[in-house]
C-alpha positions in Angstrom: -132.6 -128.8 65.4 -136.2 -127.5 65.3 -139.1 -128.1 67.6 -140.3 -131.1 65.5 -136.8 -132.6 66.1 -137.1 -131.8 69.8 -140.6 -133.4 70.1 -139.5 -136.4 68.0 -136.5 -136.8 70.3 -138.7 -136.7 73.4 -141.0 -139.4 71.9 -138.0 -141.5 70.9 -136.4 -141.4 74.4 -139.7 -141.5 76.3 -139.6 -145.2 77.3 -136.1 -144.7 78.8 -137.0 -141.6 80.8 -137.6 -141.7 84.6 -141.0 -141.1 86.0 -140.4 -137.5 86.8 -138.9 -136.8 83.4 -141.9 -138.4 81.7 -144.1 -135.9 83.5 -142.0 -133.1 82.0 -142.1 -134.8 78.6 -145.9 -135.1 78.7 -146.3 -131.5 79.6 -144.0 -130.3 76.8 -145.6 -132.5 74.2 -149.0 -131.0 75.1 -148.0 -127.4 75.8 -144.8 -126.7 73.8 -146.0 -123.3 72.7 -146.2 -122.2 76.4 -143.1 -124.0 77.5 -141.1 -122.0 75.0 -141.4 -119.0 77.2 -141.2 -120.6 80.6 -138.2 -120.7 82.8 -137.0 -124.0 84.1 -138.4 -123.0 87.5 -141.8 -122.1 86.0 -142.0 -125.4 84.1 -141.1 -127.3 87.3 -143.9 -125.6 89.2 -146.5 -126.5 86.5 -145.6 -130.2 86.9 -144.7 -130.2 90.6 -141.1 -131.1 90.0 -137.9 -129.3 91.1 -136.1 -126.9 88.8 -133.0 -129.1 88.9 -135.0 -132.0 87.6 -136.1 -129.9 84.7 -132.5 -129.0 83.9 -131.5 -132.7 84.1 -134.4 -133.6 81.8 -132.9 -131.2 79.1 -129.6 -133.0 79.4 -131.3 -136.4 79.3 -132.8 -135.7 75.8 -129.5 -134.4 74.4 -129.3 -130.7 75.2 -126.4 -128.9 77.0 -129.0 -127.3 79.2 -132.6 -126.0 79.5 -131.9 -122.7 77.7 -130.8 -124.5 74.6 -134.0 -126.6 74.7 -136.1 -123.5 75.2 -134.4 -121.6 72.3 -135.2 -124.5 69.9 -138.9 -124.2 70.8 -138.9 -120.4 70.5 -137.3 -120.4 67.0 -140.0 -122.6 65.5 -143.2 -121.5 67.2 -142.7 -117.9 66.4 -143.9 -118.7 62.9 -147.0 -120.5 64.2 -148.5 -118.6 67.1 -151.6 -116.5 66.4 -151.9 -112.9 67.7 -154.3 -114.1 70.3 -151.8 -116.7 71.6 -149.1 -114.1 71.6 -151.3 -111.7 73.6 -152.1 -114.4 76.1 -148.3 -114.7 76.7 -148.2 -111.0 77.6 -150.9 -111.4 80.2 -149.0 -113.9 82.1 -146.5 -111.3 83.3 -146.7 -108.5 85.9 -147.0 -105.2 84.1 -144.4 -103.3 86.1 -141.7 -105.9 85.3 -142.8 -106.8 81.8 -142.9 -103.4 80.2 -139.3 -102.7 81.1 -138.3 -106.2 80.0 -139.8 -105.5 76.5 -137.2 -102.7 76.1 -134.4 -104.7 77.6 -135.2 -107.5 75.0 -135.0 -104.9 72.2 -131.5 -103.9 73.4 -130.5 -107.6 73.5 -131.8 -108.0 70.0 -129.6 -105.2 68.7 -126.6 -106.7 70.5 -127.2 -110.1 69.0 -127.6 -108.4 65.5 -124.2 -106.7 66.0 -122.6 -110.0 67.1 -123.6 -111.6 63.8 -122.8 -108.6 61.6 -120.7 -109.4 58.6 -118.9 -106.3 57.1 -118.1 -108.0 53.8 -121.7 -109.1 53.3 -122.9 -105.6 54.1 -120.5 -104.2 51.6 -121.8 -106.6 48.8 -125.4 -105.8 49.8 -124.8 -102.0 49.4 -122.9 -102.5 46.1 -125.9 -104.3 44.6 -128.2 -101.4 45.6 -125.9 -98.7 44.2 -125.3 -100.5 40.9 -129.0 -101.4 40.2 -131.0 -99.6 37.5 -134.0 -99.6 39.8 -134.4 -100.6 43.5 -137.7 -102.2 44.4 -138.5 -102.6 48.1 -140.9 -105.2 49.3 -142.3 -105.6 52.8 -145.9 -106.7 53.4 -148.1 -106.8 56.5 -146.2 -105.4 59.5 -142.9 -105.5 57.4 -144.4 -102.6 55.3 -143.2 -100.3 58.1 -139.6 -101.3 57.4 -140.0 -101.1 53.6 -141.5 -97.6 53.8 -138.7 -96.4 56.1 -135.9 -97.7 53.9 -137.6 -96.3 50.8 -138.2 -92.9 52.4 -134.4 -92.3 53.0 -133.1 -94.1 49.9 -135.2 -91.8 47.8 -133.0 -88.9 49.0 -129.9 -90.8 47.7 -130.9 -92.8 44.6 -133.0 -91.8 41.6 -135.1 -95.0 41.1 -136.6 -96.2 44.4 -139.9 -98.1 44.2 -141.7 -99.3 47.4 -144.3 -101.9 46.7 -147.5 -101.1 48.4 -150.5 -103.2 49.3 -153.2 -101.0 47.7 -156.1 -101.4 45.2 -153.4 -101.8 42.6 -152.2 -105.4 42.8 -148.6 -105.9 43.9 -147.8 -107.7 40.7 -148.9 -104.7 38.7 -146.2 -102.7 40.5 -143.6 -105.4 39.5 -144.5 -105.3 35.9 -141.2 -103.8 34.7 -138.9 -105.9 36.8 -135.7 -106.9 34.9 -132.3 -108.4 35.5 -130.8 -104.9 35.9 -132.9 -104.3 39.0 -132.6 -105.2 42.6 -135.5 -106.1 44.9 -134.9 -105.7 48.7 -137.3 -108.0 50.5 -138.2 -107.9 54.2 -139.6 -111.1 55.7 -140.2 -111.7 59.4 -142.5 -114.1 61.3 -145.2 -114.8 60.7 -143.9 -115.0 57.1 -146.3 -113.5 54.6 -147.1 -116.0 51.8 -147.7 -113.1 49.4 -144.1 -111.9 49.9 -142.8 -115.3 48.7 -145.2 -115.2 45.7 -143.6 -111.9 44.7 -140.1 -113.3 45.3 -140.8 -116.2 43.0 -142.0 -113.8 40.4 -138.8 -111.7 40.7 -136.7 -114.9 40.4 -138.5 -115.7 37.1 -137.5 -112.2 35.9 -133.8 -112.8 36.9 -134.0 -109.9 39.3 -131.3 -109.7 41.9 -133.0 -110.3 45.3 -131.5 -109.0 48.6 -133.0 -110.2 51.8 -133.4 -108.9 55.3 -134.9 -111.5 57.7 -134.6 -112.9 61.2 -132.2 -115.8 60.7 -130.7 -118.6 58.7 -133.8 -120.7 59.1 -136.0 -118.1 57.4 -137.6 -119.4 54.2 -136.2 -116.2 52.5 -132.6 -117.1 53.2 -132.0 -119.6 50.4 -133.9 -117.5 47.8 -131.8 -114.4 47.7 -128.3 -113.4 46.5 -127.3 -111.7 49.8 -129.2 -111.9 53.1 -128.7 -109.7 56.2 -130.2 -110.9 59.4 -131.6 -109.0 62.4 -132.6 -110.6 65.6 -136.3 -110.9 66.1 -137.9 -112.0 69.4 -141.6 -112.6 69.7 -142.5 -111.5 73.2 -145.9 -109.9 72.6 -148.6 -109.7 69.9 -146.7 -106.9 68.2 -143.7 -107.4 66.0 -140.6 -105.8 67.5 -138.6 -104.4 64.7 -136.0 -102.4 66.7 -133.1 -104.5 65.5 -134.1 -104.5 61.9 -134.6 -100.7 62.0 -131.1 -100.4 63.4 -129.8 -102.5 60.5 -131.7 -100.4 58.0 -130.0 -97.3 59.4 -126.7 -98.8 58.8 -127.7 -99.7 55.2 -128.9 -96.1 54.5 -125.7 -94.6 55.9 -123.6 -97.1 54.0 -125.3 -96.3 50.7 -125.0 -92.5 51.3 -121.3 -92.8 52.0 -120.6 -94.7 48.8 -122.9 -92.9 46.4 -121.7 -89.7 44.7 -123.8 -86.6 44.7 -125.7 -87.2 47.9 -124.7 -83.9 49.4 -126.1 -82.0 46.3 -129.3 -83.9 46.6 -129.7 -83.0 50.2 -128.9 -79.3 49.5 -131.6 -79.3 46.8 -134.1 -80.9 49.2 -133.3 -78.3 51.9 -134.0 -75.5 49.3 -137.4 -77.2 48.4 -138.3 -77.5 52.1 -137.4 -73.9 52.8 -139.3 -72.6 49.7 -142.5 -74.5 50.6 -142.3 -74.1 54.3 -142.1 -77.8 55.1 -140.4 -77.1 58.4 -141.8 -73.7 59.1 -141.7 -73.8 62.9 -138.5 -72.4 64.4 
């Protein structure tokens, strides 16, 4: 159920709602982007109605409770809010409490990512990477941080790693030699970059195996890829919190390194190069 279903359900049941529930419904219909991040108590204060009435309203329109209603709103609007709207959300909190809460939310994101972790899926994901002729890594906009990080470490392990960059050279130029022997790892998190999906469609036309890393089963990337790993992503500020995806990437890198032969020799060679050229000269 998405927010469109929620809003439609509210409209459908509107005439059967009590007067106090209609006040809540009116406020949600006009301010659902704000309500998605309000507690039941806060919503009640905005419409001068008790918290318990807000909770009963959620049940009246078919939810087990208010948290379920709120979660539905959050899942949909995270693809729609502008950076300005997201920044405005941050300003509504007290700084002393909010800054610590940001880190607590990151911890919770990792926990939820672990809860949905599928060892067999991860094993298949890693196998595709190891068996590919070339590995292309695509992450545009803020997801480029994730793509660069994964590419940096996979380059120590595998011979043909190509991170797709948004530079003067068009991204399609960098995909010129895609084939059905290759793998493309694609990162896509809200707000989903349209350019990413144009590249995915191009890779599909070239019969390239696509592996996805995204925020959940409702992501537009999920149905376009052979294997898809998910990492919890919550939108609490104007920045994109990639703590959980980064943790998932660490697991991928270690998984590949444990399965791929010759990694130790590669690292020994790298250490020799770093020593010869004084890369890490401070001791």
